[in-house]
C-alpha positions in Angstrom: -4.2 -12.5 -13.0 -3.8 -13.5 -9.4 -1.6 -10.4 -8.9 -4.2 -8.2 -10.4 -6.9 -9.7 -8.2 -4.8 -9.2 -5.0 -4.1 -5.6 -6.1 -7.8 -5.0 -6.7 -8.7 -6.3 -3.3 -5.9 -4.2 -1.8 -7.1 -1.0 -3.4 -10.7 -1.6 -2.4 -9.7 -2.9 1.0 -7.9 0.4 1.7 -11.3 2.1 1.7 -12.5 -0.4 4.2 -9.4 0.0 6.3 -10.0 3.8 6.3 -13.6 3.2 7.3 -12.5 1.1 10.3 -10.1 3.8 11.4 -13.0 6.3 11.0 -15.1 4.3 13.5 -12.2 4.6 16.0 -11.5 8.2 15.4 -14.9 9.7 14.7 -14.0 13.4 15.3 -11.0 14.0 13.1 -10.0 17.6 12.8 -10.2 19.3 9.4 -6.5 20.2 9.7 -5.5 16.5 10.1 -7.8 15.2 7.4 -6.8 17.9 5.0 -3.1 17.3 5.4 -3.5 13.5 5.0 -5.7 14.0 2.0 -3.3 16.5 0.5 -0.5 14.0 0.8 -2.7 11.4 -1.0 -3.4 14.0 -3.7 0.3 14.4 -4.3 0.8 10.7 -4.5 -2.1 10.4 -7.0 -0.7 13.3 -9.0 2.7 11.7 -9.4 1.2 8.2 -10.0 -1.0 9.6 -12.8 1.8 11.3 -14.6 4.6 8.8 -14.1 2.6 5.6 -14.2 -0.1 6.5 -16.8 0.5 9.6 -18.9 4.2 9.2 -19.7 3.8 5.4 -20.5 0.9 6.4 -22.7 3.2 8.6 -24.8 5.8 5.9 -24.9 3.5 3.1 -26.0 1.7 5.4 -28.5 4.8 5.6 -30.7 4.7 8.3 -33.4 1.3 9.6 -32.3 1.9 9.0 -28.6 1.7 12.7 -27.6 -1.5 13.3 -29.5 -3.1 10.1 -28.1 -2.0 11.1 -24.5 -3.5 14.6 -24.8 -6.7 13.3 -26.3 -7.0 10.5 -23.7 -6.5 12.9 -20.8 -9.2 15.3 -22.0 -11.6 12.4 -22.8 -11.1 11.0 -19.3 -11.7 14.4 -17.7 -14.8 15.2 -19.8 -16.2 11.8 -19.0 -16.1 12.5 -15.3 -17.5 16.0 -15.9 -20.5 14.4 -17.6 -20.9 11.9 -14.8 -20.8 14.7 -12.3 -23.6 16.5 -14.2 -25.8 13.4 -15.0 -25.6 11.5 -11.7 -27.1 13.3 -8.6 -24.5 13.6 -5.8 -22.7 16.0 -3.5 -19.0 16.7 -3.6 -18.8 17.4 0.2 -20.9 17.8 3.3 -20.7 21.4 4.4 -21.9 23.2 7.5 -21.7 22.4 11.2 -25.2 23.3 12.2 -27.1 20.6 10.2 -30.0 18.8 11.7 -28.2 15.5 11.7 -31.2 13.3 12.2 -33.3 14.9 9.5 -34.3 13.0 6.5 -32.9 15.8 4.3 -29.4 15.5 5.8 -29.4 11.7 5.4 -30.1 12.2 1.7 -27.2 14.6 1.5 -24.9 12.2 3.2 -25.9 9.4 0.9 -25.4 11.7 -2.1 -21.9 12.4 -0.8 -21.2 8.7 -0.6 -22.4 8.3 -4.2 -19.9 10.9 -5.2 -17.1 8.9 -3.7 -18.3 5.7 -5.4 -18.5 7.6 -8.7 -14.9 8.6 -8.6 -13.7 5.3 -7.1 -14.7 3.5 -10.3 -12.4 5.3 -12.7 -9.6 5.2 -10.1 -10.1 1.4 -10.1 -9.9 1.4 -13.9 -6.6 3.3 -13.6 -5.2 0.7 -11.3 -6.2 -2.1 -13.7 -5.0 -0.4 -16.8 -1.6 0.1 -15.2 -1.0 -3.6 -15.4 -1.6 -3.6 -19.1 1.7 -1.7 -19.7 3.6 -4.8 -18.5 5.5 -2.6 -16.0 4.6 -4.2 -12.7 6.4 -1.5 -10.7 4.4 1.2 -12.3 1.2 -0.7 -11.8 2.0 -1.1 -8.1 2.9 2.6 -7.9 -0.5 3.5 -9.4 -2.4 1.1 -7.2 -0.4 2.1 -4.1 -1.1 5.8 -4.8 -4.8 5.1 -5.1 -4.8 2.9 -2.0 -3.1 5.7 0.1 -5.8 8.1 -1.1 -8.5 5.6 -0.2 -7.6 5.4 3.5 -8.3 9.0 4.5 -11.3 9.0 2.1 -12.7 6.0 3.9 -12.0 7.7 7.2 -13.9 11.0 6.5 -17.1 9.4 5.3 -17.9 7.6 8.6 -18.6 10.5 10.9 -21.2 12.2 8.6 -23.1 9.0 8.1 -23.2 8.2 11.9 -24.1 11.8 12.7 -27.0 11.6 10.2 -28.5 8.7 12.1 -27.4 5.9 9.9 -26.7 2.7 11.9 -23.0 1.6 12.3 -23.7 -1.6 10.3 -25.3 0.3 7.4 -22.5 2.9 7.6 -19.9 0.2 7.3 -21.7 -1.5 4.4 -22.0 1.7 2.5 -18.3 2.5 3.0 -17.4 -1.1 1.9 -19.5 -0.7 -1.3 -17.4 2.3 -2.4 -14.4 -0.1 -2.1 -16.2 -2.9 -4.0 -16.8 -0.4 -6.8 -13.1 0.2 -7.0 -12.4 -3.6 -7.2 -14.8 -3.9 -10.1 -13.1 -0.9 -11.9 -9.7 -2.5 -11.4 -10.8 -5.8 -13.0 -12.6 -4.0 -15.8 -9.5 -1.9 -16.6 -7.2 -4.9 -16.7 -9.5 -7.0 -18.9 -10.1 -4.1 -21.3 -6.4 -3.7 -22.1 -5.8 -7.4 -22.0 -8.4 -8.1 -24.7 -7.5 -5.2 -26.9 -3.9 -4.2 -26.4 -4.2 -1.7 -29.2 -6.2 0.6 -26.9 -3.5 0.6 -24.2 -1.9 4.0 -25.0 -5.4 5.7 -25.0 -6.6 3.7 -22.0 -3.5 4.8 -20.0 -4.0 8.5 -20.8 -7.8 8.2 -20.2 -7.1 6.7 -16.7 -4.5 9.4 -16.1 -7.0 12.1 -17.1 -9.6 10.8 -14.7 -7.1 10.8 -11.8 -5.9 14.3 -12.6 -9.5 15.5 -12.7 -10.2 14.0 -9.3 -7.1 15.6 -7.8 -7.9 19.0 -9.2 -11.7 19.1 -9.0 -12.2 17.2 -5.7 -9.1 16.8 -3.6 -7.3 20.1 -3.8 -10.4 22.3 -3.3 -11.5 20.2 -0.4 -8.1 20.4 1.4 -7.9 24.2 0.8 -11.3 25.0 2.3 -10.7 24.8 6.0 -7.8 27.3 6.6 -4.8 25.0 6.3 -3.9 25.8 2.7 -0.1 26.1 3.4 0.1 22.9 5.2 -2.0 21.2 2.6 0.3 22.5 -0.2 3.4 21.2 1.4 1.7 17.8 2.2 0.9 17.5 -1.5 4.5 18.3 -2.5 5.7 15.7 0.0 3.3 13.1 -1.4 4.4 13.9 -5.0 8.1 13.7 -4.1 7.5 10.4 -2.2 6.2 8.8 -5.4 9.0 10.5 -7.4 11.6 8.9 -5.2 9.8 5.6 -5.2 9.7 5.6 -9.0 13.4 6.5 -9.3 14.5 3.6 -7.1 11.9 1.0 -8.1 11.1 1.9 -11.7 
């Protein structure tokens, strides 16, 4: 349990670390942030497949493949429903916004809500990973999510500051998105600990949510500022990084 708690704090703390970096480097170029976020997308893609989907098939036994496919789609559909039911924005667009207008503050806050929404299932994925008993896989999943959280924490700082939100409130809001992930990690761990029978489905569900976030959020965002080729190779690099890590540590 102590290991899970430390991991939960590490995953959530990565967002806070990214936020602190964001305060230092407020004017990150789209090219830099897209490449870093693409690397993180590759890491999450590999972690979801190697650490969640494949173990789901393994632990599911005779019906492992069916359980995995069902879990993946239920996870993805769940996030789709959340996207539709909870008001939020996927990204802040446009460079000619009236940064101090109330409307833009609302848009920025909705953007922060979007990050919090998707941090929760990511946290669940990190917690569920420990339920498999494979600590190396659990660390791989948590590490992949943490790597993704750093650039995510970085990019939310500048829009909030530019919209006129005070530095203290900006930091608190960024930290809250990390706290959401800590709660998700603990929930995921407790869920599979109390009912191990749900482990195969829970693993696939968590994998489905991560795959959804990568495809629906991260890849489109990193391909919308003219650095698609660099973003693609950064994703491949992140994927291979986790593939090599799994080979030597798994």
